[in-house]
C-alpha positions as CSV (number, residue, x, y, z in Angstrom):
1,M,99.7,101.5,88.4
2,K,103.2,102.3,87.0
3,S,106.1,104.2,89.0
4,R,105.3,107.9,89.5
5,T,108.0,108.9,90.9
6,R,111.7,108.4,91.4
7,I,112.6,105.0,92.6
8,A,113.2,105.6,96.9
9,A,115.4,103.3,98.7
10,I,115.0,100.0,100.2
11,F,112.3,100.8,103.2
12,G,113.6,98.2,105.5
13,S,110.4,98.3,108.1
14,V,108.4,97.3,105.9
15,A,110.2,95.2,103.3
16,A,110.4,92.4,105.5
17,V,108.2,89.3,104.5
18,S,106.8,89.3,108.3
19,M,106.9,91.4,111.2
20,V,105.3,91.3,114.3
21,L,103.9,95.0,115.0
22,A,104.9,96.7,118.2
23,G,102.7,96.4,121.1
24,C,100.1,94.2,119.4
25,G,99.1,91.7,122.0
26,S,101.3,92.7,124.7
27,S,99.9,96.0,125.5
28,G,96.2,96.4,127.1
29,G,95.0,92.8,126.0
30,Q,96.1,89.3,126.7
31,A,96.4,86.9,124.4
32,N,94.1,83.7,124.6
33,G,96.0,81.9,122.0
34,P,96.7,81.6,118.5
35,G,93.5,82.7,116.9
36,G,91.6,83.1,120.1
37,P,90.2,86.7,121.2
38,V,92.2,89.3,122.9
39,T,90.5,91.8,125.5
40,H,89.4,94.9,123.6
41,V,91.4,97.8,124.2
42,K,90.1,101.0,125.6
43,G,90.2,103.5,122.3
44,A,90.9,100.7,119.9
45,P,88.8,101.5,116.4
46,D,85.4,100.1,116.2
47,W,86.1,98.2,113.1
48,C,89.2,96.5,115.2
49,G,87.4,92.9,116.3
50,T,88.5,90.8,119.4
51,K,89.5,87.7,117.0
52,K,93.4,87.3,116.3
53,V,95.0,87.3,112.8
54,D,97.8,87.5,110.6
55,F,97.6,90.5,108.3
56,A,99.3,90.8,104.7
57,L,99.7,94.0,102.7
58,L,100.8,93.3,99.1
59,D,101.9,95.5,96.2
60,G,102.1,95.0,92.8
61,F,105.0,97.7,92.3
62,G,106.1,99.3,95.5
63,G,109.1,100.8,94.4
64,N,108.5,104.6,94.3
65,S,108.3,107.2,97.2
66,W,104.6,107.4,96.9
67,R,104.0,103.8,97.1
68,L,106.4,103.5,100.4
69,V,104.0,106.6,102.1
70,T,100.9,104.4,101.2
71,T,102.6,101.1,102.5
72,A,103.7,102.7,106.0
73,S,100.3,104.4,105.9
74,G,98.8,100.7,105.6
75,K,101.0,99.6,108.3
76,D,100.2,102.1,110.8
77,E,96.6,102.0,110.4
78,A,96.8,97.7,111.0
79,S,98.7,98.9,114.1
80,K,95.8,100.3,115.5
81,C,93.9,97.3,116.1
82,P,95.7,94.6,119.2
83,S,94.3,92.1,117.2
84,V,96.5,92.4,114.2
85,T,99.1,90.3,115.8
86,K,101.8,89.9,112.6
87,F,102.3,92.3,109.7
88,R,103.4,90.9,106.4
89,Y,104.2,92.4,103.3
90,A,105.4,91.5,99.9
91,D,106.5,93.6,96.8
92,G,105.4,92.4,93.3
93,Q,108.2,94.8,92.2
94,G,106.4,95.4,88.7
95,N,106.7,91.9,88.0
96,T,102.6,90.1,87.1
97,Q,104.0,86.6,87.9
98,K,105.8,87.5,91.4
99,A,102.6,89.6,92.1
100,I,100.7,86.5,91.9
101,S,103.5,84.2,93.3
102,D,103.2,86.6,96.7
103,I,99.6,86.3,97.2
104,K,99.7,82.4,96.3
105,G,102.7,82.6,98.9
106,M,100.8,84.6,101.5
107,V,97.7,82.1,101.7
108,S,100.3,79.3,101.8
109,S,101.9,80.9,104.8
110,G,98.1,81.0,106.9
111,V,97.4,84.7,106.8
112,D,93.9,85.6,107.9
113,A,93.2,88.6,105.9
114,M,95.1,90.6,102.7
115,V,94.9,93.9,101.2
116,V,96.1,93.9,97.5
117,F,97.3,96.6,95.3
118,P,96.4,94.9,92.0
119,D,98.5,96.8,90.1
120,A,98.4,94.0,87.0
121,G,95.0,94.2,87.2
122,K,92.4,91.7,85.5
123,A,95.9,89.0,85.6
124,V,95.7,89.0,89.1
125,L,92.0,88.1,89.5
126,P,92.6,84.1,89.8
127,A,95.1,84.3,92.2
128,L,92.4,86.9,94.2
129,T,89.6,84.4,94.0
130,S,91.8,81.8,94.8
131,A,92.7,83.3,97.7
132,F,89.4,84.3,98.6
133,K,87.8,80.7,98.1
134,A,90.7,79.5,100.8
135,G,88.7,81.5,103.5
136,V,91.1,84.2,103.4
137,V,89.7,87.8,103.9
138,T,90.7,89.2,100.7
139,V,90.5,93.5,99.3
140,P,91.8,94.5,96.6
141,Y,92.0,98.3,96.4
142,R,92.4,101.4,94.3
143,V,93.0,99.4,91.0
144,D,90.2,97.3,89.8
145,P,90.8,93.6,88.9
146,G,87.6,93.0,87.7
147,G,85.6,90.4,89.0
148,K,82.4,90.4,92.1
149,A,82.8,91.1,95.3
150,G,81.6,87.7,97.5
151,V,82.3,86.1,94.4
152,N,86.2,86.7,93.7
153,F,86.9,88.7,96.7
154,D,85.3,90.4,99.7
155,K,85.1,93.4,98.7
156,W,86.9,96.3,96.5
157,I,88.0,99.6,97.7
158,G,88.3,102.2,95.0
159,D,89.2,105.5,95.2
160,D,86.6,107.5,93.7
161,F,88.4,109.7,90.9
162,A,85.2,110.8,89.6
163,N,85.1,113.1,92.8
164,D,88.8,114.6,91.8
165,G,87.4,115.6,88.4
166,N,84.4,116.9,89.9
167,N,86.5,118.9,91.9
168,W,88.6,119.8,89.5
169,A,85.7,121.2,87.3
170,A,83.7,123.3,89.8
171,W,87.4,125.0,90.1
172,I,87.9,125.4,86.6
173,K,84.7,126.6,86.1
174,K,85.1,129.6,89.2
175,N,88.7,130.3,88.2
176,V,88.9,130.3,84.5
177,P,85.2,131.1,84.0
178,N,85.0,132.2,80.6
179,G,85.9,128.9,79.0
180,G,89.6,128.0,77.1
181,N,91.4,125.0,76.1
182,I,92.3,122.0,78.5
183,L,95.2,119.8,78.2
184,F,94.8,116.7,80.7
185,L,97.9,115.1,81.2
186,G,97.2,111.3,82.7
187,G,98.9,108.1,83.4
188,P,99.2,104.8,80.9
189,A,97.1,104.5,77.9
190,G,93.7,103.1,78.6
191,N,94.0,103.4,82.8
192,S,90.7,103.9,84.2
193,Q,92.0,106.6,86.8
194,S,92.7,108.8,83.9
195,T,89.3,107.9,82.0
196,T,87.1,108.6,84.6
197,E,88.8,111.4,85.5
198,Y,88.2,112.9,81.9
199,E,84.8,111.6,81.8
200,A,83.9,113.7,84.9
201,L,85.5,116.9,83.4
202,R,83.8,116.6,80.2
203,K,80.5,116.1,82.2
204,N,80.9,119.2,84.2
205,L,82.4,121.2,81.9
206,P,80.2,123.6,79.2
207,A,81.3,123.4,75.8
208,S,83.3,126.5,75.8
209,Y,86.0,124.5,77.2
210,K,87.7,122.4,74.8
211,F,89.7,119.6,75.1
212,I,93.0,119.7,73.0
213,G,95.4,117.2,72.7
214,Q,94.6,113.5,72.3
215,T,91.4,112.1,74.2
216,P,90.7,111.2,77.0
217,F,94.1,112.1,77.8
218,Q,97.3,112.3,76.9
219,P,99.8,109.0,78.7
220,T,102.2,110.3,80.2
221,N,102.9,106.9,82.1
222,W,103.0,109.4,84.9
223,D,106.6,109.6,84.2
224,P,108.4,113.3,84.1
225,T,110.9,112.4,81.2
226,L,107.9,111.6,79.2
227,T,105.9,114.2,80.6
228,Q,108.2,116.8,79.7
229,Q,108.6,115.1,76.1
230,L,104.6,115.9,75.3
231,L,104.8,119.1,76.9
232,T,107.1,120.0,75.0
233,A,105.4,119.2,71.7
234,D,102.2,120.6,73.2
235,I,103.6,124.3,73.7
236,A,104.7,124.0,69.9
237,K,101.6,122.8,68.7
238,Y,98.8,125.0,70.5
239,P,99.2,128.4,70.8
240,K,96.6,128.7,73.8
241,I,96.3,126.6,76.2
242,D,94.6,127.8,79.4
243,V,94.5,125.2,81.9
244,I,96.4,121.7,82.6
245,V,94.9,119.0,84.4
246,S,97.1,116.2,85.7
247,D,96.5,113.6,87.8
248,F,99.9,113.3,89.2
249,G,101.1,117.0,89.6
250,P,104.7,116.5,91.0
251,T,105.7,114.9,87.5
252,L,105.5,118.7,86.0
253,V,107.5,120.1,88.2
254,S,110.4,119.5,85.2
255,S,108.2,120.5,82.8
256,L,106.0,123.7,83.9
257,P,109.1,125.9,83.1
258,L,108.9,125.1,79.5
259,F,106.3,127.6,79.4
260,P,108.0,130.8,80.8
261,K,111.2,129.8,78.3
262,S,109.1,130.0,75.3
263,S,107.5,133.4,76.8
264,R,104.4,132.2,77.9
265,A,102.5,131.9,81.1
266,I,102.1,128.5,82.9
267,P,98.6,127.9,82.5
268,A,96.4,127.2,85.6
269,L,96.8,124.2,87.2
270,A,94.2,121.4,88.4
271,T,96.2,118.5,89.8
272,S,96.9,116.0,92.7
273,D,99.1,117.0,95.8
274,G,103.2,116.6,96.5
275,N,105.8,119.0,97.6
276,S,107.8,119.1,95.3
277,L,104.9,120.8,93.1
278,S,104.0,123.2,96.1
279,C,107.4,124.4,96.6
280,F,107.4,124.7,92.5
281,W,104.4,127.0,92.5
282,Q,105.8,129.1,95.6
283,D,109.3,130.0,93.7
284,S,107.4,130.6,91.0
285,Q,105.1,133.2,91.9
286,A,107.2,136.4,92.0
287,K,108.2,136.2,88.2
288,S,105.6,133.3,86.7
289,P,102.6,133.1,88.7
290,F,99.7,130.7,88.1
291,K,96.8,129.7,89.6
292,M,96.5,126.1,90.9
293,V,94.3,123.4,92.7
294,T,95.3,120.1,94.1
295,V,93.1,117.3,95.5
296,A,94.6,114.7,97.8
297,T,97.0,112.2,96.1
298,G,95.6,109.5,97.8
299,N,97.9,107.3,100.1
300,D,95.1,107.1,102.7
301,N,93.1,104.7,100.4
302,V,94.7,101.9,101.8
303,R,94.0,103.0,105.2
304,L,90.1,102.2,104.2
305,A,91.2,99.0,102.5
306,V,92.8,97.9,106.1
307,D,89.8,99.1,108.3
308,Y,87.8,96.8,105.8
309,A,89.9,93.6,105.8
310,V,90.7,94.1,109.6
311,A,86.9,94.3,110.6
312,K,86.1,91.4,108.4
313,A,88.5,89.2,109.6
314,T,88.4,90.1,113.2
315,G,84.9,90.7,113.5
316,G,84.8,94.4,114.2
317,K,82.5,96.9,112.7
318,I,82.3,97.2,108.7
319,P,83.0,100.6,107.7
320,E,80.2,102.0,105.9
321,A,82.3,103.4,103.2
322,D,83.6,101.5,100.7
323,S,85.4,104.1,98.3
324,F,88.2,106.7,99.1
325,K,87.0,110.0,98.3
326,G,90.1,112.3,98.1
327,P,89.1,116.0,99.0
328,V,90.4,118.7,97.7
329,F,93.7,119.5,99.5
330,E,95.2,123.3,98.3
331,D,93.6,126.2,96.7
332,S,96.1,128.9,95.7
333,V,93.2,131.6,95.0
334,S,90.2,130.9,97.9
335,K,93.1,129.5,100.5
336,Q,90.4,127.0,101.0
337,P,90.6,124.3,102.8
338,N,94.2,125.3,102.5
339,G,96.7,127.7,100.9
340,V,99.4,125.9,99.1
341,Q,101.6,124.1,101.4
342,C,105.7,124.0,100.9
343,K,107.6,122.7,103.6
344,K,111.6,123.4,102.3
345,D,112.9,121.1,104.8
346,L,111.2,117.8,103.6
347,P,112.0,116.0,100.4
348,G,110.0,117.2,97.3
349,D,108.5,113.3,97.2
350,V,106.5,114.1,100.5
351,Y,102.6,113.8,100.4
352,L,101.3,116.7,102.6
353,S,97.7,115.9,102.0
354,A,98.3,112.1,103.7
355,Q,98.0,111.2,107.1
356,M,101.1,110.8,107.8
357,P,102.9,113.4,108.7
358,G,105.9,115.2,106.3
359,D,108.5,114.5,108.9
360,E,107.7,110.9,108.9
361,Q,107.4,110.0,105.7
362,A,110.9,111.7,104.9
363,K,112.5,108.9,106.9
364,L,110.7,106.0,104.8
365,G,113.9,105.7,102.3
366,K,116.4,106.0,104.8
């Protein structure tokens, strides 16, 4: 997955290659030597077993605010298990060869389990396979690297993007009930997330809803500048756009004002959450109101992956879920489960749907 928001400042607390988690193995449980068991801590999650482990979290690309929040969420999840005595992190920096080298390096360093965001997809599968065959519990997540569980890695923990498409379709049918033209702005060309979402939308929407522009989606690379260029052309080409679907809503903030500048209403919007987008919605309601639904942007996908990897490595209870289902987060019409959530005292690149509180997210780039 390519950069989806501005590059953030270096997140010092997770950028270190190796660090000991605060309190792990020191309070509530007594270590019995390297690799040995620790006494179960009262209140520890059931996915936390008793075998001590060295754990690693790896990104193919870690240099934006969404990744900072996701990485911090993964570190926070691992810290809930006192059997995880060391946490290591590596950022592939968008370089496939570095990402591969990082995986190999973690294996050589002796980690017991790793969770990997395989941005480069199948290109890193051989490295994942080598780690798995070396006995390291290996759990890729979110981006499908190909291969099979039990052969190339222990488990792939995906995000159920079809669930997002289903939720958007249900909202569109309810709030734009007479059909209309839908413009879908997705990520990089060919990416599985946007394609899966489109397929779910198309399956659930009747023929009265017509997809305009490039299908299955217009590739924006989740880049605000490219999004603005594409939407400028779309406004000129299509006199009627009833709904915009975007699988990363914050990239639209600089583009949506193009509609009122063209003397047109902002279309209904089905997307993912971000504080910048929610505050834009709030600021727009007086002069350029529009309907909006958001789904959780998915930072907590990493938590399920961590739970699975730590459970497998420490002897804990394996989670039953094998994919993350992002819930609907905001609905400007029904206000269920929430109305639009804007925190003007927080930065725009905060994701209020995440388990991590927004004020804690705001500190990550400082």
